GUTIKOL-47559 format. One record per atom (N, C-alpha, C): atom name; residue number from 1; residue in one letter; x, y, z. Coordinates in steps of 0.2 Angstrom, whole numbers, plus 5000, padded with zeros to 4 digits. Example, Ala and Ser with C-alpha at 12.3 -4.5 7.8 and 13.67 -1.06 7.14 Angstrom:
BEGIN
('N'; 1; 'a'; (5066; 4972; 5039))
('CA'; 1; 'a'; (5062; 4978; 5039))
('C'; 1; 'a'; (5066; 4984; 5039))
('N'; 2; 's'; (5064; 4989; 5035))
('CA'; 2; 's'; (5068; 4995; 5036))
('C'; 2; 's'; (5064; 5000; 5039))
This chain:
BEGIN
('N'; 1; 'm'; (5003; 4994; 5000))
('CA'; 1; 'm'; (5000; 5000; 5000))
('C'; 1; 'm'; (5005; 5006; 5001))
('N'; 2; 'l'; (5003; 5011; 4996))
('CA'; 2; 'l'; (5006; 5017; 4995))
('C'; 2; 'l'; (5005; 5022; 5001))
('N'; 3; 's'; (5010; 5024; 5005))
('CA'; 3; 's'; (5008; 5029; 5011))
('C'; 3; 's'; (5008; 5036; 5009))
('N'; 4; 'r'; (5005; 5039; 5012))
('CA'; 4; 'r'; (5004; 5047; 5011))
('C'; 4; 'r'; (5011; 5050; 5010))
('N'; 5; 'r'; (5016; 5048; 5015))
('CA'; 5; 'r'; (5022; 5051; 5014))
('C'; 5; 'r'; (5026; 5049; 5008))
('N'; 6; 't'; (5026; 5043; 5005))
('CA'; 6; 't'; (5029; 5040; 4999))
('C'; 6; 't'; (5026; 5044; 4993))
('N'; 7; 'f'; (5019; 5045; 4994))
('CA'; 7; 'f'; (5017; 5048; 4989))
('C'; 7; 'f'; (5018; 5055; 4986))
('N'; 8; 'l'; (5019; 5058; 4993))
('CA'; 8; 'l'; (5021; 5066; 4993))
('C'; 8; 'l'; (5029; 5067; 4991))
('N'; 9; 'n'; (5032; 5062; 4993))
('CA'; 9; 'n'; (5040; 5062; 4992))
('C'; 9; 'n'; (5040; 5061; 4984))
('N'; 10; 's'; (5037; 5057; 4981))
('CA'; 10; 's'; (5037; 5055; 4974))
('C'; 10; 's'; (5035; 5061; 4970))
('N'; 11; 'a'; (5029; 5064; 4973))
('CA'; 11; 'a'; (5026; 5070; 4969))
('C'; 11; 'a'; (5030; 5075; 4969))
('N'; 12; 'c'; (5033; 5077; 4974))
('CA'; 12; 'c'; (5037; 5083; 4976))
('C'; 12; 'c'; (5044; 5082; 4971))
('N'; 13; 'a'; (5047; 5075; 4972))
('CA'; 13; 'a'; (5053; 5075; 4968))
('C'; 13; 'a'; (5052; 5076; 4960))
('N'; 14; 'g'; (5045; 5074; 4958))
('CA'; 14; 'g'; (5043; 5076; 4950))
('C'; 14; 'g'; (5043; 5083; 4949))
('N'; 15; 'l'; (5039; 5087; 4954))
('CA'; 15; 'l'; (5040; 5094; 4953))
('C'; 15; 'l'; (5046; 5097; 4953))
('N'; 16; 'v'; (5052; 5094; 4957))
('CA'; 16; 'v'; (5057; 5097; 4958))
('C'; 16; 'v'; (5062; 5096; 4951))
('N'; 17; 'a'; (5061; 5090; 4948))
('CA'; 17; 'a'; (5064; 5088; 4943))
('C'; 17; 'a'; (5062; 5090; 4938))
('N'; 18; 'a'; (5056; 5091; 4936))
('CA'; 18; 'a'; (5053; 5094; 4930))
('C'; 18; 'a'; (5056; 5100; 4927))
('N'; 19; 'p'; (5058; 5106; 4930))
('CA'; 19; 'p'; (5061; 5110; 4927))
('C'; 19; 'p'; (5068; 5108; 4924))
('N'; 20; 'l'; (5071; 5104; 4928))
('CA'; 20; 'l'; (5078; 5103; 4925))
('C'; 20; 'l'; (5077; 5098; 4918))
('N'; 21; 'a'; (5073; 5094; 4918))
('CA'; 21; 'a'; (5071; 5091; 4912))
('C'; 21; 'a'; (5069; 5095; 4907))
('N'; 22; 'w'; (5065; 5100; 4908))
('CA'; 22; 'w'; (5063; 5105; 4902))
('C'; 22; 'w'; (5067; 5111; 4902))
('N'; 23; 's'; (5073; 5112; 4904))
('CA'; 23; 's'; (5076; 5119; 4905))
('C'; 23; 's'; (5081; 5120; 4899))
('N'; 24; 'a'; (5078; 5118; 4894))
('CA'; 24; 'a'; (5083; 5120; 4887))
('C'; 24; 'a'; (5082; 5128; 4887))
('N'; 25; 'p'; (5088; 5131; 4885))
('CA'; 25; 'p'; (5088; 5138; 4885))
('C'; 25; 'p'; (5083; 5141; 4881))
('N'; 26; 'p'; (5080; 5146; 4882))
('CA'; 26; 'p'; (5075; 5149; 4879))
('C'; 26; 'p'; (5079; 5151; 4871))
('N'; 27; 'e'; (5076; 5151; 4867))
('CA'; 27; 'e'; (5078; 5153; 4859))
('C'; 27; 'e'; (5078; 5162; 4859))
('N'; 28; 'r'; (5083; 5163; 4858))
('CA'; 28; 'r'; (5083; 5172; 4856))
('C'; 28; 'r'; (5080; 5172; 4849))
('N'; 29; 'p'; (5074; 5176; 4849))
('CA'; 29; 'p'; (5072; 5178; 4843))
('C'; 29; 'p'; (5077; 5181; 4838))
('N'; 30; 't'; (5077; 5179; 4831))
('CA'; 30; 't'; (5082; 5181; 4828))
('C'; 30; 't'; (5079; 5188; 4825))
('N'; 31; 'r'; (5084; 5192; 4824))
('CA'; 31; 'r'; (5082; 5199; 4822))
('C'; 31; 'r'; (5081; 5199; 4814))
('N'; 32; 'k'; (5077; 5202; 4811))
('CA'; 32; 'k'; (5076; 5204; 4805))
('C'; 32; 'k'; (5082; 5208; 4801))
('N'; 33; 'r'; (5084; 5206; 4795))
('CA'; 33; 'r'; (5089; 5210; 4792))
('C'; 33; 'r'; (5087; 5215; 4788))
('N'; 34; 'm'; (5090; 5221; 4789))
('CA'; 34; 'm'; (5088; 5227; 4785))
('C'; 34; 'm'; (5095; 5230; 4781))
('N'; 35; 'a'; (5093; 5233; 4775))
('CA'; 35; 'a'; (5099; 5236; 4771))
('C'; 35; 'a'; (5095; 5243; 4771))
('N'; 36; 'i'; (5100; 5249; 4772))
('CA'; 36; 'i'; (5100; 5255; 4772))
('C'; 36; 'i'; (5103; 5258; 4765))
('N'; 37; 'v'; (5099; 5261; 4761))
('CA'; 37; 'v'; (5099; 5264; 4755))
('C'; 37; 'v'; (5100; 5273; 4757))
('N'; 38; 't'; (5105; 5275; 4756))
('CA'; 38; 't'; (5105; 5282; 4757))
('C'; 38; 't'; (5109; 5287; 4753))
('N'; 39; 't'; (5107; 5293; 4753))
('CA'; 39; 't'; (5111; 5297; 4748))
('C'; 39; 't'; (5117; 5300; 4752))
('N'; 40; 'v'; (5118; 5299; 4758))
('CA'; 40; 'v'; (5124; 5303; 4763))
('C'; 40; 'v'; (5123; 5300; 4770))
('N'; 41; 'w'; (5128; 5298; 4773))
('CA'; 41; 'w'; (5128; 5298; 4779))
('C'; 41; 'w'; (5134; 5301; 4784))
('N'; 42; 'r'; (5132; 5305; 4787))
('CA'; 42; 'r'; (5136; 5310; 4790))
('C'; 42; 'r'; (5132; 5313; 4797))
('N'; 43; 'y'; (5136; 5316; 4802))
('CA'; 43; 'y'; (5133; 5318; 4807))
('C'; 43; 'y'; (5128; 5323; 4806))
('N'; 44; 'l'; (5121; 5322; 4810))
('CA'; 44; 'l'; (5115; 5326; 4809))
('C'; 44; 'l'; (5112; 5324; 4803))
('N'; 45; 's'; (5113; 5321; 4799))
('CA'; 45; 's'; (5109; 5319; 4791))
('C'; 45; 's'; (5105; 5315; 4794))
('N'; 46; 'h'; (5099; 5313; 4790))
('CA'; 46; 'h'; (5094; 5309; 4790))
('C'; 46; 'h'; (5097; 5302; 4792))
('N'; 47; 'a'; (5101; 5300; 4787))
('CA'; 47; 'a'; (5104; 5293; 4787))
('C'; 47; 'a'; (5107; 5291; 4796))
('N'; 48; 'w'; (5110; 5298; 4798))
('CA'; 48; 'w'; (5114; 5297; 4804))
('C'; 48; 'w'; (5108; 5296; 4809))
('N'; 49; 'h'; (5103; 5301; 4809))
('CA'; 49; 'h'; (5097; 5300; 4814))
('C'; 49; 'h'; (5093; 5293; 4815))
('N'; 50; 'm'; (5092; 5291; 4808))
('CA'; 50; 'm'; (5089; 5284; 4808))
('C'; 50; 'm'; (5093; 5278; 4808))
('N'; 51; 'g'; (5098; 5279; 4806))
('CA'; 51; 'g'; (5103; 5273; 4805))
('C'; 51; 'g'; (5105; 5271; 4812))
('N'; 52; 'e'; (5108; 5277; 4815))
('CA'; 52; 'e'; (5111; 5275; 4822))
('C'; 52; 'e'; (5106; 5272; 4827))
('N'; 53; 'r'; (5099; 5274; 4826))
('CA'; 53; 'r'; (5094; 5271; 4830))
('C'; 53; 'r'; (5093; 5263; 4830))
('N'; 54; 'f'; (5095; 5261; 4823))
('CA'; 54; 'f'; (5094; 5253; 4822))
('C'; 54; 'f'; (5101; 5251; 4824))
('N'; 55; 'l'; (5107; 5255; 4824))
('CA'; 55; 'l'; (5112; 5251; 4825))
('C'; 55; 'l'; (5114; 5250; 4834))
('N'; 56; 'v'; (5111; 5256; 4838))
('CA'; 56; 'v'; (5113; 5256; 4844))
('C'; 56; 'v'; (5106; 5255; 4848))
('N'; 57; 'g'; (5100; 5257; 4846))
('CA'; 57; 'g'; (5094; 5257; 4849))
('C'; 57; 'g'; (5092; 5265; 4851))
('N'; 58; 'y'; (5087; 5265; 4856))
('CA'; 58; 'y'; (5084; 5271; 4857))
('C'; 58; 'y'; (5081; 5271; 4864))
('N'; 59; 'p'; (5081; 5276; 4867))
('CA'; 59; 'p'; (5076; 5276; 4874))
('C'; 59; 'p'; (5069; 5276; 4872))
('N'; 60; 'i'; (5064; 5272; 4876))
('CA'; 60; 'i'; (5057; 5273; 4875))
('C'; 60; 'i'; (5054; 5272; 4880))
('N'; 61; 'n'; (5050; 5275; 4884))
('CA'; 61; 'n'; (5046; 5274; 4890))
('C'; 61; 'n'; (5052; 5273; 4897))
('N'; 62; 'g'; (5058; 5276; 4896))
('CA'; 62; 'g'; (5063; 5275; 4902))
('C'; 62; 'g'; (5066; 5269; 4902))
('N'; 63; 'k'; (5066; 5265; 4895))
('CA'; 63; 'k'; (5072; 5259; 4895))
('C'; 63; 'k'; (5074; 5260; 4888))
('N'; 64; 'w'; (5079; 5256; 4888))
('CA'; 64; 'w'; (5083; 5256; 4880))
('C'; 64; 'w'; (5079; 5251; 4877))
('N'; 65; 'h'; (5078; 5252; 4871))
('CA'; 65; 'h'; (5075; 5247; 4866))
('C'; 65; 'h'; (5080; 5246; 4860))
('N'; 66; 'q'; (5081; 5240; 4859))
('CA'; 66; 'q'; (5084; 5238; 4853))
('C'; 66; 'q'; (5079; 5236; 4848))
('N'; 67; 'p'; (5079; 5239; 4842))
('CA'; 67; 'p'; (5074; 5237; 4837))
('C'; 67; 'p'; (5076; 5230; 4835))
('N'; 68; 'g'; (5070; 5228; 4833))
('CA'; 68; 'g'; (5071; 5220; 4830))
('C'; 68; 'g'; (5073; 5219; 4823))
('N'; 69; 'l'; (5076; 5225; 4821))
('CA'; 69; 'l'; (5080; 5225; 4814))
('C'; 69; 'l'; (5087; 5225; 4815))
('N'; 70; 'e'; (5092; 5222; 4812))
('CA'; 70; 'e'; (5098; 5223; 4812))
('C'; 70; 'e'; (5100; 5225; 4805))
('N'; 71; 'v'; (5105; 5231; 4804))
('CA'; 71; 'v'; (5108; 5233; 4798))
('C'; 71; 'v'; (5113; 5227; 4797))
('N'; 72; 'v'; (5112; 5225; 4790))
('CA'; 72; 'v'; (5117; 5220; 4787))
('C'; 72; 'v'; (5120; 5223; 4782))
('N'; 73; 's'; (5117; 5228; 4778))
('CA'; 73; 's'; (5121; 5231; 4772))
('C'; 73; 's'; (5118; 5238; 4771))
('N'; 74; 'a'; (5123; 5241; 4767))
('CA'; 74; 'a'; (5121; 5248; 4766))
('C'; 74; 'a'; (5123; 5251; 4758))
('N'; 75; 'y'; (5120; 5255; 4757))
('CA'; 75; 'y'; (5122; 5258; 4749))
('C'; 75; 'y'; (5122; 5265; 4750))
('N'; 76; 'v'; (5129; 5268; 4750))
('CA'; 76; 'v'; (5129; 5276; 4751))
('C'; 76; 'v'; (5131; 5278; 4745))
('N'; 77; 'd'; (5126; 5284; 4742))
('CA'; 77; 'd'; (5127; 5287; 4736))
('C'; 77; 'd'; (5134; 5291; 4736))
('N'; 78; 'q'; (5134; 5295; 4741))
('CA'; 78; 'q'; (5140; 5301; 4741))
('C'; 78; 'q'; (5143; 5300; 4748))
('N'; 79; 't'; (5150; 5300; 4747))
('CA'; 79; 't'; (5154; 5300; 4753))
('C'; 79; 't'; (5159; 5306; 4754))
('N'; 80; 'p'; (5156; 5311; 4756))
('CA'; 80; 'p'; (5160; 5317; 4759))
('C'; 80; 'p'; (5166; 5316; 4763))
('N'; 81; 'e'; (5170; 5321; 4764))
('CA'; 81; 'e'; (5175; 5320; 4770))
('C'; 81; 'e'; (5172; 5318; 4776))
('N'; 82; 'd'; (5167; 5322; 4778))
('CA'; 82; 'd'; (5164; 5319; 4785))
('C'; 82; 'd'; (5159; 5313; 4785))
('N'; 83; 'd'; (5160; 5308; 4781))
('CA'; 83; 'd'; (5156; 5303; 4780))
('C'; 83; 'd'; (5157; 5298; 4786))
('N'; 84; 'l'; (5152; 5296; 4788))
('CA'; 84; 'l'; (5152; 5291; 4793))
('C'; 84; 'l'; (5150; 5284; 4792))
('N'; 85; 's'; (5148; 5283; 4785))
('CA'; 85; 's'; (5147; 5276; 4784))
('C'; 85; 's'; (5151; 5271; 4785))
('N'; 86; 'k'; (5157; 5272; 4783))
('CA'; 86; 'k'; (5163; 5267; 4784))
('C'; 86; 'k'; (5164; 5265; 4791))
('N'; 87; 'k'; (5165; 5270; 4795))
('CA'; 87; 'k'; (5166; 5269; 4802))
('C'; 87; 'k'; (5161; 5265; 4805))
('N'; 88; 'r'; (5154; 5266; 4803))
('CA'; 88; 'r'; (5149; 5263; 4806))
('C'; 88; 'r'; (5148; 5255; 4803))
('N'; 89; 'a'; (5150; 5254; 4797))
('CA'; 89; 'a'; (5150; 5248; 4794))
('C'; 89; 'a'; (5156; 5244; 4798))
('N'; 90; 'a'; (5162; 5247; 4799))
('CA'; 90; 'a'; (5167; 5243; 4803))
('C'; 90; 'a'; (5165; 5242; 4810))
('N'; 91; 'e'; (5162; 5247; 4814))
('CA'; 91; 'e'; (5160; 5246; 4820))
('C'; 91; 'e'; (5155; 5240; 4821))
('N'; 92; 'f'; (5149; 5241; 4817))
('CA'; 92; 'f'; (5144; 5237; 4818))
('C'; 92; 'f'; (5144; 5230; 4814))
('N'; 93; 'g'; (5149; 5229; 4810))
('CA'; 93; 'g'; (5149; 5223; 4805))
('C'; 93; 'g'; (5144; 5222; 4800))
('N'; 94; 'f'; (5142; 5228; 4796))
('CA'; 94; 'f'; (5139; 5227; 4790))
('C'; 94; 'f'; (5143; 5230; 4784))
('N'; 95; 'k'; (5142; 5227; 4778))
('CA'; 95; 'k'; (5146; 5229; 4773))
('C'; 95; 'k'; (5142; 5234; 4768))
('N'; 96; 'i'; (5146; 5239; 4766))
('CA'; 96; 'i'; (5143; 5244; 4760))
('C'; 96; 'i'; (5145; 5242; 4754))
('N'; 97; 'y'; (5140; 5242; 4750))
('CA'; 97; 'y'; (5140; 5240; 4743))
('C'; 97; 'y'; (5140; 5245; 4738))
('N'; 98; 'p'; (5143; 5244; 4732))
('CA'; 98; 'p'; (5144; 5249; 4727))
('C'; 98; 'p'; (5137; 5250; 4723))
('N'; 99; 'k'; (5132; 5245; 4724))
('CA'; 99; 'k'; (5126; 5246; 4720))
('C'; 99; 'k'; (5120; 5245; 4725))
('N'; 100; 'i'; (5115; 5247; 4723))
('CA'; 100; 'i'; (5109; 5246; 4728))
('C'; 100; 'i'; (5107; 5239; 4727))
('N'; 101; 'a'; (5106; 5235; 4722))
('CA'; 101; 'a'; (5106; 5228; 4721))
('C'; 101; 'a'; (5109; 5224; 4724))
('N'; 102; 'd'; (5116; 5226; 4725))
('CA'; 102; 'd'; (5121; 5222; 4728))
('C'; 102; 'd'; (5120; 5222; 4736))
('N'; 103; 'a'; (5118; 5229; 4738))
('CA'; 103; 'a'; (5116; 5229; 4745))
('C'; 103; 'a'; (5110; 5226; 4748))
('N'; 104; 'l'; (5104; 5225; 4743))
('CA'; 104; 'l'; (5099; 5221; 4745))
('C'; 104; 'l'; (5100; 5214; 4745))
('N'; 105; 'r'; (5105; 5212; 4740))
('CA'; 105; 'r'; (5106; 5205; 4740))
('C'; 105; 'r'; (5113; 5203; 4745))
('N'; 106; 'c'; (5115; 5207; 4747))
('CA'; 106; 'c'; (5121; 5207; 4752))
('C'; 106; 'c'; (5127; 5203; 4749))
('N'; 107; 'g'; (5128; 5206; 4742))
('CA'; 107; 'g'; (5134; 5203; 4738))
('C'; 107; 'g'; (5130; 5196; 4735))
('N'; 108; 'g'; (5125; 5192; 4736))
('CA'; 108; 'g'; (5124; 5186; 4733))
('C'; 108; 'g'; (5119; 5188; 4727))
('N'; 109; 'd'; (5116; 5183; 4725))
('CA'; 109; 'd'; (5112; 5183; 4719))
('C'; 109; 'd'; (5104; 5183; 4720))
('N'; 110; 'k'; (5102; 5183; 4727))
('CA'; 110; 'k'; (5095; 5184; 4728))
('C'; 110; 'k'; (5094; 5188; 4735))
('N'; 111; 'l'; (5089; 5191; 4735))
('CA'; 111; 'l'; (5086; 5196; 4740))
('C'; 111; 'l'; (5088; 5192; 4746))
('N'; 112; 'a'; (5092; 5196; 4751))
('CA'; 112; 'a'; (5094; 5193; 4757))
('C'; 112; 'a'; (5093; 5197; 4762))
('N'; 113; 'v'; (5087; 5202; 4762))
('CA'; 113; 'v'; (5086; 5207; 4768))
('C'; 113; 'v'; (5079; 5206; 4769))
('N'; 114; 'd'; (5076; 5207; 4774))
('CA'; 114; 'd'; (5069; 5207; 4777))
('C'; 114; 'd'; (5065; 5214; 4776))
('N'; 115; 'a'; (5070; 5219; 4775))
('CA'; 115; 'a'; (5067; 5227; 4775))
('C'; 115; 'a'; (5072; 5231; 4772))
('N'; 116; 'v'; (5070; 5236; 4769))
('CA'; 116; 'v'; (5074; 5242; 4766))
('C'; 116; 'v'; (5072; 5248; 4768))
('N'; 117; 'l'; (5077; 5253; 4771))
('CA'; 117; 'l'; (5076; 5259; 4773))
('C'; 117; 'l'; (5079; 5263; 4768))
('N'; 118; 'i'; (5075; 5267; 4765))
('CA'; 118; 'i'; (5078; 5272; 4759))
('C'; 118; 'i'; (5077; 5279; 4762))
('N'; 119; 'i'; (5084; 5283; 4762))
('CA'; 119; 'i'; (5084; 5290; 4764))
('C'; 119; 'i'; (5087; 5293; 4759))
('N'; 120; 'g'; (5083; 5298; 4756))
('CA'; 120; 'g'; (5085; 5303; 4750))
('C'; 120; 'g'; (5085; 5310; 4753))
('N'; 121; 'e'; (5090; 5312; 4756))
('CA'; 121; 'e'; (5089; 5319; 4759))
('C'; 121; 'e'; (5097; 5320; 4760))
('N'; 122; 'h'; (5099; 5326; 4760))
('CA'; 122; 'h'; (5106; 5328; 4760))
('C'; 122; 'h'; (5110; 5326; 4754))
('N'; 123; 'g'; (5116; 5329; 4753))
('CA'; 123; 'g'; (5121; 5327; 4747))
('C'; 123; 'g'; (5120; 5333; 4743))
('N'; 124; 'd'; (5125; 5331; 4738))
('CA'; 124; 'd'; (5126; 5336; 4732))
('C'; 124; 'd'; (5123; 5335; 4726))
('N'; 125; 'y'; (5117; 5337; 4724))
('CA'; 125; 'y'; (5113; 5335; 4719))
('C'; 125; 'y'; (5110; 5341; 4715))
('N'; 126; 'p'; (5109; 5340; 4708))
('CA'; 126; 'p'; (5106; 5346; 4705))
('C'; 126; 'p'; (5099; 5349; 4707))
('N'; 127; 'q'; (5097; 5355; 4705))
('CA'; 127; 'q'; (5092; 5358; 4707))
('C'; 127; 'q'; (5088; 5358; 4700))
('N'; 128; 'n'; (5081; 5358; 4701))
('CA'; 128; 'n'; (5078; 5359; 4694))
('C'; 128; 'n'; (5075; 5367; 4694))
('N'; 129; 'd'; (5071; 5369; 4691))
('CA'; 129; 'd'; (5069; 5376; 4688))
('C'; 129; 'd'; (5066; 5379; 4694))
('N'; 130; 'l'; (5063; 5376; 4699))
('CA'; 130; 'l'; (5060; 5379; 4705))
('C'; 130; 'l'; (5064; 5380; 4711))
('N'; 131; 'g'; (5071; 5377; 4710))
('CA'; 131; 'g'; (5076; 5378; 4714))
('C'; 131; 'g'; (5075; 5371; 4719))
('N'; 132; 'q'; (5072; 5366; 4717))
('CA'; 132; 'q'; (5071; 5360; 4722))
('C'; 132; 'q'; (5077; 5355; 4721))
('N'; 133; 'k'; (5080; 5353; 4726))
('CA'; 133; 'k'; (5085; 5348; 4724))
('C'; 133; 'k'; (5083; 5341; 4721))
('N'; 134; 'l'; (5085; 5339; 4717))
('CA'; 134; 'l'; (5082; 5333; 4714))
('C'; 134; 'l'; (5086; 5327; 4717))
('N'; 135; 'y'; (5084; 5325; 4723))
('CA'; 135; 'y'; (5087; 5319; 4726))
('C'; 135; 'y'; (5084; 5312; 4722))
('N'; 136; 'p'; (5089; 5308; 4722))
('CA'; 136; 'p'; (5087; 5302; 4719))
('C'; 136; 'p'; (5083; 5297; 4722))
('N'; 137; 'r'; (5078; 5299; 4726))
('CA'; 137; 'r'; (5073; 5295; 4729))
('C'; 137; 'r'; (5069; 5290; 4725))
('N'; 138; 'y'; (5066; 5292; 4720))
('CA'; 138; 'y'; (5062; 5289; 4716))
('C'; 138; 'y'; (5066; 5283; 4712))
('N'; 139; 'e'; (5074; 5285; 4710))
('CA'; 139; 'e'; (5077; 5280; 4708))
('C'; 139; 'e'; (5080; 5274; 4712))
('N'; 140; 'f'; (5081; 5278; 4719))
('CA'; 140; 'f'; (5082; 5272; 4723))
('C'; 140; 'f'; (5077; 5267; 4724))
('N'; 141; 'f'; (5070; 5269; 4724))
('CA'; 141; 'f'; (5065; 5265; 4726))
('C'; 141; 'f'; (5064; 5261; 4720))
('N'; 142; 's'; (5065; 5263; 4713))
('CA'; 142; 's'; (5065; 5259; 4707))
('C'; 142; 's'; (5070; 5254; 4707))
('N'; 143; 'q'; (5075; 5255; 4710))
('CA'; 143; 'q'; (5080; 5251; 4710))
('C'; 143; 'q'; (5078; 5244; 4714))
('N'; 144; 'a'; (5076; 5246; 4720))
('CA'; 144; 'a'; (5073; 5242; 4724))
('C'; 144; 'a'; (5068; 5237; 4722))
('N'; 145; 'v'; (5064; 5241; 4718))
('CA'; 145; 'v'; (5057; 5236; 4715))
('C'; 145; 'v'; (5060; 5232; 4710))
('N'; 146; 'r'; (5065; 5234; 4707))
('CA'; 146; 'r'; (5068; 5230; 4701))
('C'; 146; 'r'; (5071; 5223; 4704))
('N'; 147; 'v'; (5074; 5223; 4710))
('CA'; 147; 'v'; (5077; 5218; 4713))
('C'; 147; 'v'; (5072; 5214; 4715))
('N'; 148; 'f'; (5067; 5216; 4719))
('CA'; 148; 'f'; (5060; 5211; 4721))
('C'; 148; 'f'; (5057; 5208; 4715))
('N'; 149; 'k'; (5056; 5212; 4709))
('CA'; 149; 'k'; (5054; 5209; 4703))
('C'; 149; 'k'; (5058; 5203; 4700))
('N'; 150; 'q'; (5065; 5204; 4700))
('CA'; 150; 'q'; (5069; 5200; 4697))
('C'; 150; 'q'; (5070; 5193; 4702))
('N'; 151; 'd'; (5069; 5194; 4708))
('CA'; 151; 'd'; (5070; 5189; 4713))
('C'; 151; 'd'; (5064; 5186; 4715))
('N'; 152; 'g'; (5059; 5189; 4713))
('CA'; 152; 'g'; (5051; 5186; 4715))
('C'; 152; 'g'; (5050; 5186; 4721))
('N'; 153; 'r'; (5051; 5191; 4725))
('CA'; 153; 'r'; (5050; 5192; 4733))
('C'; 153; 'r'; (5051; 5199; 4734))
('N'; 154; 'a'; (5046; 5201; 4738))
('CA'; 154; 'a'; (5046; 5208; 4741))
('C'; 154; 'a'; (5047; 5209; 4748))
('N'; 155; 'v'; (5049; 5214; 4749))
('CA'; 155; 'v'; (5050; 5215; 4757))
('C'; 155; 'v'; (5048; 5223; 4759))
('N'; 156; 'p'; (5046; 5225; 4765))
('CA'; 156; 'p'; (5043; 5231; 4767))
('C'; 156; 'p'; (5049; 5236; 4765))
('N'; 157; 'v'; (5047; 5242; 4763))
('CA'; 157; 'v'; (5051; 5247; 4761))
('C'; 157; 'v'; (5049; 5253; 4765))
('N'; 158; 'y'; (5053; 5257; 4769))
('CA'; 158; 'y'; (5051; 5263; 4772))
('C'; 158; 'y'; (5055; 5269; 4768))
('N'; 159; 'n'; (5052; 5274; 4765))
('CA'; 159; 'n'; (5055; 5279; 4762))
('C'; 159; 'n'; (5055; 5285; 4767))
('N'; 160; 'd'; (5060; 5288; 4769))
('CA'; 160; 'd'; (5060; 5293; 4773))
('C'; 160; 'd'; (5057; 5299; 4771))
('N'; 161; 'k'; (5057; 5300; 4764))
('CA'; 161; 'k'; (5053; 5305; 4761))
('C'; 161; 'k'; (5049; 5304; 4755))
('N'; 162; 'h'; (5044; 5309; 4752))
('CA'; 162; 'h'; (5041; 5308; 4747))
('C'; 162; 'h'; (5044; 5305; 4740))
('N'; 163; 'i'; (5042; 5302; 4736))
('CA'; 163; 'i'; (5046; 5301; 4730))
('C'; 163; 'i'; (5043; 5304; 4724))
('N'; 164; 'f'; (5046; 5307; 4720))
('CA'; 164; 'f'; (5043; 5312; 4714))
('C'; 164; 'f'; (5043; 5306; 4709))
('N'; 165; 'f'; (5039; 5307; 4703))
('CA'; 165; 'f'; (5040; 5303; 4697))
('C'; 165; 'f'; (5043; 5308; 4692))
């Protein structure tokens, strides 16, 4: 006959041992991969303001938040003397590519990112008859869409500014 003491000892042993049997380390969610496509990346530029937040995070509600996106590649159209893109790439381990398609494919032959951030602001670009700077926002977006069409897959794109046709 099973005594109350034997039952309680067995039950408690099972409760104590259960966490040990199921204590596989929790899986860390993998961060989504993002490419930054920008005109210029220097101090106080739009690429600096947004790119830095994805690289190091930002405060929200009194806590430091690390976004669920990891910068894995970039395309930077112009690199003036005060360019920060090369320093950031070396510091945070992403590569800068000479073409937008290469940045979206991370040097491979298929789309290799989960999101694209397009920043068409700042830099040395011509002006139209109305004195508006002709940033290559639409061209950047079109090149990203071309990659999506060629590779048969699209990912979310955030355009920092409006795009003109």
